[in-house]
Backbone as CSV, one residue per row, in Angstrom:
resi,resn,N_x,N_y,N_z,CA_x,CA_y,CA_z,C_x,C_y,C_z
1,MET,4.998,-7.109,25.641,4.065,-5.987,25.611,4.716,-4.749,24.995
2,LYS,6.019,-4.584,25.208,6.698,-3.409,24.666,6.569,-3.347,23.157
3,GLU,6.824,-4.497,22.488,6.744,-4.503,21.033,5.327,-4.215,20.568
4,PHE,4.338,-4.743,21.301,2.945,-4.543,20.912,2.579,-3.074,21.038
5,LEU,3.035,-2.417,22.099,2.726,-1.009,22.299,3.402,-0.150,21.254
6,GLN,4.610,-0.527,20.867,5.318,0.285,19.894,4.632,0.240,18.539
7,GLY,4.071,-0.911,18.173,3.321,-1.016,16.927,4.065,-0.373,15.777
8,ASN,3.394,0.609,15.130,3.995,1.294,13.987,4.471,2.686,14.371
9,GLY,4.451,3.032,15.665,4.683,4.411,16.030,5.994,4.718,16.711
10,GLY,6.823,3.709,17.044,8.111,3.980,17.614,8.107,4.000,19.127
11,PRO,9.278,4.240,19.732,9.455,4.175,21.184,8.570,5.117,21.958
12,MET,8.119,6.207,21.346,7.258,7.158,22.042,6.063,6.451,22.661
13,LEU,5.624,5.378,22.024,4.408,4.713,22.460,4.632,3.818,23.667
14,ASP,5.890,3.675,24.103,6.143,2.954,25.345,5.476,3.651,26.517
15,LYS,5.184,4.941,26.330,4.628,5.733,27.418,3.112,5.649,27.497
16,VAL,2.497,4.860,26.623,1.040,4.736,26.654,0.585,4.263,28.030
17,ASN,-0.408,4.909,28.574,-0.905,4.589,29.903,-1.349,3.134,29.979
18,ARG,-0.805,2.376,30.952,-1.082,0.943,31.063,-2.571,0.669,31.283
19,ARG,-3.209,1.534,32.081,-4.628,1.322,32.367,-5.443,1.414,31.094
20,TYR,-5.177,2.433,30.254,-5.895,2.581,28.994,-5.645,1.383,28.096
21,PHE,-4.388,0.939,28.042,-4.037,-0.148,27.145,-4.735,-1.442,27.525
22,LEU,-4.706,-1.767,28.816,-5.319,-3.016,29.246,-6.814,-3.012,29.006
23,ARG,-7.443,-1.851,29.214,-8.877,-1.766,28.995,-9.194,-1.971,27.519
24,SER,-8.426,-1.335,26.633,-8.675,-1.476,25.196,-8.344,-2.879,24.723
25,ALA,-7.320,-3.507,25.333,-6.953,-4.859,24.937,-8.074,-5.840,25.237
26,GLY,-8.813,-5.602,26.325,-9.942,-6.460,26.649,-11.024,-6.369,25.602
27,VAL,-11.276,-5.166,25.111,-12.260,-4.976,24.050,-11.780,-5.646,22.774
28,ALA,-10.488,-5.510,22.492,-9.927,-6.114,21.290,-10.076,-7.628,21.319
29,ALA,-9.897,-8.214,22.481,-10.031,-9.668,22.595,-11.444,-10.111,22.257
30,SER,-12.429,-9.350,22.702,-13.822,-9.685,22.410,-14.101,-9.585,20.921
31,ALA,-13.611,-8.503,20.319,-13.821,-8.334,18.881,-13.073,-9.405,18.104
32,GLY,-11.895,-9.767,18.612,-11.105,-10.785,17.936,-11.830,-12.111,17.865
33,ALA,-12.603,-12.428,18.894,-13.373,-13.673,18.902,-14.395,-13.677,17.780
34,LEU,-14.957,-12.494,17.476,-15.919,-12.397,16.382,-15.230,-12.581,15.039
35,ILE,-14.069,-11.942,14.916,-13.373,-11.952,13.639,-12.779,-13.323,13.325
36,MET,-12.468,-14.104,14.351,-11.858,-15.412,14.119,-12.723,-16.314,13.250
37,GLY,-14.032,-16.033,13.192,-14.919,-16.849,12.381,-14.825,-16.524,10.905
38,CYS,-14.099,-15.466,10.572,-13.976,-15.045,9.177,-12.738,-15.677,8.547
39,THR,-12.725,-15.727,7.237,-11.575,-16.252,6.522,-10.466,-15.225,6.529
40,LEU,-9.256,-15.621,6.943,-8.119,-14.718,6.966,-7.433,-14.749,5.607
41,GLU,-7.126,-13.573,5.100,-6.470,-13.474,3.818,-5.281,-12.542,3.931
42,ASP,-4.346,-12.669,3.013,-3.238,-11.741,2.936,-3.688,-10.590,2.048
43,HIS,-3.803,-9.400,2.650,-4.347,-8.272,1.909,-3.277,-7.381,1.294
44,ASN,-2.027,-7.833,1.254,-0.973,-7.057,0.616,-0.765,-7.578,-0.803
45,ILE,-0.809,-6.664,-1.781,-0.603,-7.062,-3.173,0.819,-6.671,-3.558
46,GLY,1.786,-7.547,-3.216,3.170,-7.247,-3.513,3.563,-5.901,-2.937
47,ASP,4.337,-5.153,-3.714,4.738,-3.807,-3.303,3.894,-2.745,-3.995
48,GLN,2.875,-3.173,-4.735,2.106,-2.235,-5.530,1.002,-1.556,-4.737
49,ALA,0.292,-2.319,-3.941,-0.841,-1.732,-3.227,-1.157,-2.564,-1.999
50,VAL,-1.872,-1.957,-1.096,-2.347,-2.650,0.097,-3.852,-2.822,-0.062
51,ASP,-4.272,-4.066,-0.270,-5.686,-4.366,-0.485,-6.380,-4.482,0.863
52,LEU,-7.383,-3.646,1.101,-8.084,-3.659,2.378,-8.939,-4.901,2.560
53,GLY,-9.316,-5.553,1.457,-10.121,-6.759,1.562,-11.589,-6.501,1.287
54,THR,-12.418,-7.463,1.654,-13.842,-7.395,1.347,-14.685,-7.504,2.615
55,GLY,-15.970,-7.192,2.476,-16.916,-7.363,3.570,-16.547,-6.595,4.821
56,ASP,-16.971,-7.119,5.967,-16.704,-6.454,7.238,-15.213,-6.369,7.543
57,ILE,-14.452,-7.405,7.151,-13.011,-7.373,7.382,-12.394,-6.212,6.615
58,GLY,-12.856,-5.991,5.398,-12.352,-4.871,4.604,-12.642,-3.534,5.270
59,ILE,-13.837,-3.386,5.833,-14.196,-2.142,6.511,-13.350,-1.950,7.769
60,LEU,-13.103,-3.036,8.507,-12.258,-2.923,9.696,-10.822,-2.566,9.319
61,ASN,-10.322,-3.106,8.208,-8.993,-2.731,7.742,-8.961,-1.276,7.289
62,TYR,-10.049,-0.834,6.719,-10.198,0.569,6.318,-10.070,1.466,7.551
63,ALA,-10.767,1.106,8.615,-10.676,1.872,9.861,-9.265,1.778,10.435
64,TYR,-8.666,0.606,10.347,-7.310,0.409,10.858,-6.321,1.309,10.114
65,ALA,-6.480,1.425,8.807,-5.601,2.287,8.015,-5.711,3.744,8.471
66,LEU,-6.933,4.206,8.698,-7.139,5.589,9.129,-6.577,5.820,10.524
67,GLU,-6.747,4.836,11.401,-6.226,4.987,12.762,-4.698,4.955,12.763
68,GLN,-4.104,4.201,11.850,-2.643,4.232,11.721,-2.177,5.641,11.379
69,LEU,-2.876,6.277,10.450,-2.500,7.622,10.027,-2.621,8.610,11.176
70,GLU,-3.732,8.568,11.896,-3.950,9.510,12.989,-2.963,9.275,14.131
71,ALA,-2.711,8.014,14.459,-1.765,7.707,15.536,-0.365,8.201,15.179
72,ALA,0.036,7.995,13.935,1.361,8.448,13.495,1.452,9.972,13.542
73,PHE,0.384,10.648,13.153,0.378,12.110,13.151,0.563,12.660,14.561
74,TYR,-0.257,12.211,15.495,-0.179,12.750,16.850,1.100,12.313,17.575
75,THR,1.619,11.143,17.239,2.891,10.727,17.811,3.994,11.683,17.376
76,GLN,3.974,12.055,16.090,4.963,13.018,15.591,4.770,14.380,16.244
77,VAL,3.521,14.790,16.442,3.234,16.066,17.096,3.886,16.110,18.474
78,MET,3.785,15.028,19.227,4.311,15.015,20.595,5.811,14.753,20.634
79,MET,6.365,14.157,19.585,7.810,13.959,19.521,8.520,15.258,19.165
80,THR,7.857,16.097,18.374,8.436,17.386,17.963,7.399,18.478,18.230
81,PRO,7.182,18.841,19.498,6.146,19.830,19.847,6.353,21.148,19.107
82,TYR,5.260,21.726,18.665,5.367,23.004,17.962,5.797,24.108,18.920
83,VAL,6.352,25.151,18.356,6.873,26.272,19.142,5.741,26.917,19.937
84,GLY,5.955,27.079,21.235,4.970,27.753,22.066,3.851,26.859,22.570
85,MET,3.967,25.535,22.436,2.917,24.643,22.915,2.747,24.807,24.429
86,SER,1.545,25.147,24.864,1.276,25.327,26.289,1.084,23.977,26.967
87,MET,1.116,23.985,28.298,0.902,22.742,29.030,-0.505,22.205,28.788
88,GLU,-1.481,23.106,28.686,-2.853,22.669,28.410,-2.936,21.995,27.050
89,GLU,-2.293,22.597,26.050,-2.302,22.017,24.712,-1.566,20.677,24.705
90,LYS,-0.464,20.612,25.426,0.282,19.358,25.503,-0.568,18.255,26.111
91,THR,-1.313,18.595,27.158,-2.175,17.599,27.812,-3.252,17.105,26.859
92,ILE,-3.903,18.029,26.170,-4.981,17.672,25.247,-4.454,16.815,24.097
93,LEU,-3.368,17.258,23.492,-2.831,16.540,22.336,-2.241,15.186,22.739
94,THR,-1.702,15.093,23.940,-1.197,13.813,24.422,-2.346,12.835,24.636
95,ASP,-3.438,13.311,25.214,-4.607,12.455,25.406,-5.138,11.946,24.071
96,ILE,-5.208,12.845,23.095,-5.685,12.441,21.775,-4.744,11.401,21.171
97,MET,-3.433,11.620,21.338,-2.459,10.648,20.838,-2.700,9.270,21.450
98,TYR,-2.891,9.236,22.769,-3.145,7.965,23.437,-4.386,7.279,22.860
99,HIS,-5.451,8.061,22.661,-6.685,7.489,22.112,-6.433,6.865,20.736
100,GLU,-5.726,7.608,19.875,-5.507,7.124,18.511,-4.605,5.889,18.503
101,VAL,-3.615,5.867,19.378,-2.747,4.693,19.481,-3.563,3.482,19.931
102,ILE,-4.430,3.691,20.903,-5.282,2.604,21.392,-6.198,2.103,20.283
103,HIS,-6.786,3.026,19.525,-7.657,2.629,18.416,-6.869,1.792,17.407
104,ARG,-5.669,2.266,17.074,-4.839,1.539,16.111,-4.500,0.151,16.617
105,GLN,-4.054,0.063,17.852,-3.670,-1.227,18.406,-4.868,-2.154,18.579
106,PHE,-6.019,-1.557,18.847,-7.251,-2.344,18.962,-7.542,-3.069,17.653
107,PHE,-7.533,-2.325,16.556,-7.826,-2.947,15.258,-6.755,-3.955,14.872
108,LYS,-5.486,-3.636,15.149,-4.396,-4.548,14.814,-4.560,-5.873,15.551
109,ALA,-4.869,-5.790,16.842,-5.022,-7.008,17.642,-6.279,-7.772,17.262
110,ALA,-7.371,-7.049,17.040,-8.640,-7.697,16.733,-8.614,-8.378,15.365
111,LEU,-7.996,-7.745,14.390,-7.938,-8.317,13.040,-6.975,-9.496,12.953
112,GLY,-5.937,-9.481,13.777,-4.980,-10.573,13.755,-4.374,-10.779,12.379
113,GLY,-4.431,-12.008,11.884,-3.852,-12.337,10.583,-4.548,-11.699,9.407
114,ALA,-5.724,-11.127,9.619,-6.447,-10.464,8.534,-6.062,-9.000,8.392
115,ALA,-5.212,-8.504,9.295,-4.843,-7.087,9.277,-3.905,-6.761,8.130
116,ILE,-4.061,-5.570,7.570,-3.121,-5.083,6.572,-1.791,-4.774,7.254
117,LYS,-0.782,-4.528,6.475,0.537,-4.223,7.040,0.542,-2.820,7.650
118,GLY,1.617,-2.530,8.381,1.789,-1.185,8.903,2.093,-0.227,7.765
119,LEU,1.331,0.847,7.673,1.491,1.813,6.590,2.575,2.835,6.927
120,THR,3.148,3.430,5.894,4.175,4.449,6.077,3.577,5.823,5.795
121,PRO,3.511,6.681,6.824,2.905,7.999,6.613,3.788,8.912,5.776
122,ASN,3.183,9.909,5.195,3.907,10.923,4.428,3.465,12.294,4.931
123,PHE,4.222,12.843,5.849,3.883,14.133,6.440,4.844,15.231,5.984
124,ALA,5.438,15.033,4.802,6.445,15.973,4.302,5.895,17.390,4.161
125,GLY,4.593,17.522,3.911,4.017,18.842,3.693,3.546,19.537,4.957
126,ILE,3.779,18.914,6.116,3.314,19.473,7.386,4.504,19.992,8.178
127,ASP,4.431,21.246,8.603,5.481,21.821,9.454,5.073,21.613,10.905
128,PHE,5.622,20.588,11.529,5.224,20.230,12.889,5.705,21.227,13.937
129,LEU,6.529,22.172,13.549,6.998,23.177,14.497,6.099,24.406,14.529
130,LYS,5.110,24.437,13.628,4.189,25.572,13.564,2.810,25.168,14.096
131,ARG,2.342,25.885,15.095,1.063,25.577,15.730,-0.083,25.572,14.724
132,ASP,-0.161,26.606,13.903,-1.268,26.715,12.950,-1.297,25.533,11.995
133,ASP,-0.128,25.098,11.559,-0.052,23.975,10.622,-0.521,22.683,11.289
134,VAL,-0.038,22.431,12.486,-0.402,21.207,13.202,-1.901,21.155,13.465
135,LEU,-2.466,22.252,13.962,-3.900,22.254,14.290,-4.763,22.199,13.029
136,LYS,-4.290,22.808,11.956,-5.035,22.747,10.687,-5.165,21.293,10.217
137,TYR,-4.049,20.567,10.242,-4.095,19.188,9.777,-4.770,18.268,10.786
138,ALA,-4.654,18.588,12.072,-5.373,17.807,13.081,-6.871,17.902,12.827
139,LYS,-7.347,19.084,12.517,-8.765,19.294,12.219,-9.174,18.493,10.976
140,ILE,-8.323,18.517,9.957,-8.615,17.770,8.731,-8.709,16.282,9.019
141,PHE,-7.738,15.750,9.772,-7.729,14.317,10.058,-8.922,13.911,10.915
142,GLU,-9.259,14.717,11.916,-10.383,14.363,12.790,-11.712,14.442,12.038
143,ASP,-11.914,15.508,11.272,-13.154,15.635,10.501,-13.287,14.495,9.490
144,THR,-12.161,14.161,8.853,-12.177,13.070,7.876,-12.483,11.746,8.562
145,GLY,-11.904,11.535,9.753,-12.162,10.304,10.491,-13.618,10.143,10.872
146,VAL,-14.222,11.225,11.355,-15.639,11.175,11.732,-16.500,10.868,10.510
147,ALA,-16.237,11.576,9.410,-17.014,11.359,8.188,-16.815,9.945,7.648
148,ALA,-15.609,9.406,7.837,-15.315,8.055,7.354,-16.112,7.008,8.122
149,TYR,-16.113,7.115,9.446,-16.880,6.159,10.248,-18.372,6.286,9.957
150,ASN,-18.844,7.517,9.840,-20.263,7.718,9.530,-20.629,7.119,8.179
151,GLY,-19.739,7.277,7.217,-20.008,6.773,5.873,-19.877,5.273,5.742
152,ALA,-19.163,4.644,6.678,-18.956,3.191,6.607,-19.984,2.418,7.420
153,GLY,-20.715,3.117,8.277,-21.660,2.439,9.157,-22.668,1.574,8.435
154,ASN,-23.208,2.087,7.347,-24.232,1.331,6.629,-23.654,0.182,5.800
155,LEU,-22.311,0.086,5.753,-21.664,-0.984,4.999,-21.323,-2.182,5.889
156,ILE,-21.451,-2.000,7.197,-21.124,-3.058,8.146,-22.339,-3.962,8.355
157,THR,-22.128,-5.259,8.271,-23.251,-6.189,8.433,-23.328,-6.784,9.833
158,ASN,-22.191,-6.914,10.513,-22.172,-7.499,11.852,-22.514,-6.423,12.880
159,PRO,-23.599,-6.579,13.639,-23.983,-5.560,14.607,-22.926,-5.319,15.686
160,GLY,-22.116,-6.325,15.980,-21.049,-6.159,16.963,-20.009,-5.172,16.482
161,TYR,-19.658,-5.261,15.199,-18.704,-4.319,14.627,-19.293,-2.911,14.586
162,LEU,-20.572,-2.828,14.276,-21.230,-1.525,14.198,-21.222,-0.835,15.556
163,LEU,-21.431,-1.607,16.613,-21.401,-1.050,17.967,-20.018,-0.486,18.283
164,ILE,-18.984,-1.236,17.928,-17.616,-0.784,18.174,-17.327,0.493,17.388
165,ALA,-17.739,0.522,16.123,-17.512,1.700,15.293,-18.208,2.923,15.879
166,GLY,-19.414,2.720,16.411,-20.149,3.820,17.017,-19.439,4.376,18.235
167,LYS,-18.831,3.508,19.022,-18.110,3.958,20.208,-16.847,4.718,19.831
168,ILE,-16.192,4.301,18.745,-14.967,4.976,18.331,-15.266,6.315,17.675
169,VAL,-16.279,6.372,16.821,-16.568,7.629,16.131,-16.983,8.728,17.105
170,SER,-17.602,8.346,18.223,-17.973,9.358,19.202,-16.734,9.976,19.834
171,VAL,-15.696,9.178,20.013,-14.432,9.696,20.551,-13.762,10.595,19.520
172,GLU,-13.792,10.187,18.252,-13.204,11.012,17.201,-13.899,12.371,17.120
173,ALA,-15.203,12.380,17.335,-15.941,13.645,17.308,-15.532,14.541,18.484
174,ARG,-15.245,13.929,19.634,-14.753,14.705,20.774,-13.405,15.327,20.446
175,HIS,-12.568,14.574,19.758,-11.277,15.114,19.333,-11.472,16.320,18.421
176,ALA,-12.386,16.172,17.470,-12.635,17.261,16.521,-13.067,18.527,17.248
177,SER,-13.897,18.383,18.266,-14.346,19.540,19.036,-13.192,20.149,19.823
178,ALA,-12.349,19.295,20.401,-11.210,19.789,21.179,-10.248,20.569,20.294
179,ILE,-9.997,20.060,19.093,-9.094,20.755,18.167,-9.688,22.097,17.757
180,ARG,-10.986,22.124,17.506,-11.635,23.385,17.150,-11.503,24.414,18.273
181,ASP,-11.603,23.938,19.505,-11.501,24.855,20.632,-10.083,25.404,20.769
182,LEU,-9.083,24.603,20.404,-7.710,25.093,20.410,-7.501,26.135,19.312
183,ILE,-8.145,25.917,18.178,-8.007,26.854,17.063,-8.739,28.158,17.349
184,SER,-9.973,28.053,17.857,-10.807,29.237,18.140,-11.405,29.088,19.541
185,PRO,-10.647,29.438,20.587,-11.134,29.291,21.963,-12.453,30.011,22.203
186,ASN,-13.344,29.325,22.915,-14.646,29.896,23.295,-15.513,30.272,22.096
187,SER,-15.251,29.635,20.960,-16.033,29.909,19.754,-17.144,28.883,19.602
188,ALA,-18.227,29.298,18.926,-19.339,28.380,18.671,-18.905,27.224,17.769
189,LEU,-17.769,27.374,17.087,-17.299,26.340,16.174,-16.886,25.066,16.898
190,PHE,-16.707,25.136,18.231,-16.273,23.938,18.941,-17.263,22.794,18.745
191,ALA,-18.527,23.136,18.506,-19.563,22.119,18.324,-19.626,21.610,16.892
192,GLY,-18.750,22.143,16.038,-18.714,21.675,14.656,-19.787,22.282,13.788
193,ASP,-20.150,23.539,14.061,-21.181,24.193,13.258,-20.817,24.249,11.776
194,ASP,-19.529,24.116,11.481,-19.093,24.163,10.088,-19.254,22.819,9.375
195,VAL,-19.529,21.755,10.132,-19.704,20.444,9.500,-21.038,19.786,9.842
196,VAL,-21.716,20.263,10.880,-23.018,19.719,11.254,-24.103,20.437,10.461
197,ASP,-25.014,19.670,9.835,-26.011,20.300,8.962,-27.195,20.856,9.761
198,ILE,-28.172,21.419,9.052,-29.304,22.079,9.700,-30.191,21.095,10.460
199,ASN,-30.022,19.806,10.184,-30.789,18.786,10.893,-30.050,18.257,12.120
200,GLY,-28.885,18.868,12.406,-28.100,18.430,13.542,-27.331,17.150,13.293
201,LEU,-27.065,16.829,12.037,-26.375,15.593,11.680,-24.981,15.894,11.142
202,ASP,-24.029,15.075,11.535,-22.661,15.225,11.063,-22.526,14.680,9.650
203,GLY,-21.434,15.052,8.996,-21.216,14.618,7.626,-20.806,13.162,7.523
204,ALA,-20.934,12.605,6.334,-20.540,11.218,6.066,-19.920,11.150,4.684
205,LEU,-18.849,10.368,4.556,-18.175,10.205,3.275,-17.974,8.723,2.977
206,PRO,-18.117,8.309,1.727,-17.870,6.904,1.374,-16.373,6.617,1.397
207,PRO,-15.986,5.353,1.551,-14.563,5.007,1.583,-13.765,5.541,0.396
208,SER,-14.346,5.519,-0.782,-13.609,5.988,-1.964,-13.180,7.439,-1.815
209,ALA,-14.066,8.287,-1.292,-13.745,9.698,-1.117,-12.712,9.895,-0.018
210,VAL,-12.835,9.132,1.056,-11.897,9.259,2.178,-10.499,8.807,1.761
211,LEU,-10.416,7.680,1.076,-9.116,7.170,0.657,-8.433,8.127,-0.304
212,MET,-9.206,8.799,-1.134,-8.640,9.795,-2.038,-8.117,10.995,-1.250
213,ALA,-8.845,11.374,-0.196,-8.462,12.527,0.605,-7.187,12.284,1.404
214,VAL,-7.003,11.050,1.898,-5.834,10.767,2.742,-4.634,10.253,1.946
215,ALA,-4.826,9.972,0.662,-3.741,9.422,-0.161,-2.448,10.238,-0.094
216,PRO,-2.515,11.590,-0.085,-1.272,12.359,-0.030,-0.486,12.176,1.265
217,PHE,-1.130,11.647,2.296,-0.478,11.519,3.602,0.028,10.105,3.885
218,VAL,-0.067,9.227,2.890,0.388,7.837,3.056,1.256,7.475,1.862
219,LYS,2.444,6.943,2.128,3.339,6.573,1.032,2.856,5.322,0.303
220,ASP,2.165,4.448,1.031,1.648,3.230,0.407,0.394,3.545,-0.413
221,LYS,0.220,2.809,-1.500,-1.020,2.899,-2.257,-2.042,1.971,-1.609
222,ILE,-3.204,2.500,-1.276,-4.238,1.706,-0.610,-5.340,1.370,-1.603
223,ASP,-5.629,0.090,-1.727,-6.646,-0.390,-2.653,-7.930,-0.710,-1.885
224,GLY,-8.931,0.136,-2.061,-10.225,-0.090,-1.407,-11.305,-0.518,-2.390
225,SER,-10.874,-0.979,-3.556,-11.831,-1.302,-4.612,-12.706,-2.504,-4.295
226,HIS,-12.312,-3.322,-3.322,-13.101,-4.497,-2.990,-14.007,-4.292,-1.770
227,LEU,-14.017,-3.079,-1.248,-14.883,-2.793,-0.109,-16.339,-2.822,-0.553
228,PRO,-17.246,-3.150,0.355,-18.681,-3.105,0.013,-19.098,-1.678,-0.294
229,SER,-20.117,-1.529,-1.098,-20.581,-0.178,-1.448,-22.097,-0.120,-1.438
């Protein structure tokens, strides 16, 4: 279990709450049963690119790639806390880290042999010791994650996968609100007024736009050209 918890994030993840992990592992097992009916392929193209694959498996790998990025980001945040981090902020950011680690491990376990490799993050441009920098990028990652799930929903054909995606995107939206509240306490922005349109709907982005947006934060080249559109 130790190796499974560590995943791509290092020893910090040994501290993941056992109750959360076991609960998410049960969900992963159910999803894994669905995925086992699909053809497993090796989605790594040498050292040149990481091919996400096609169909629903490709979309799940797409989500897995994004969750790897978010889990790595928050793990680094908690390994090197920014100057002046309060106990309240530590609690909130630790909870978010746990959620993202669980999401990452969920997709890794559920995809099994169809999963892409562990990606290498590139956070060279982020000063993790500065509160403003950390929260700015946390907001970017959370908003991008929500838009990514929203934009991929109509590309999923299996209703079981769609249900899982809906449950995860709602958690990502909670993260986005929490980060906004840390940036601007007691502000109306906590509800995402800057991203929710006049119809009360959140934004959505296609995989191509999301992969372009996150490319600077991943050392690996990600190939999403075979995803459904």
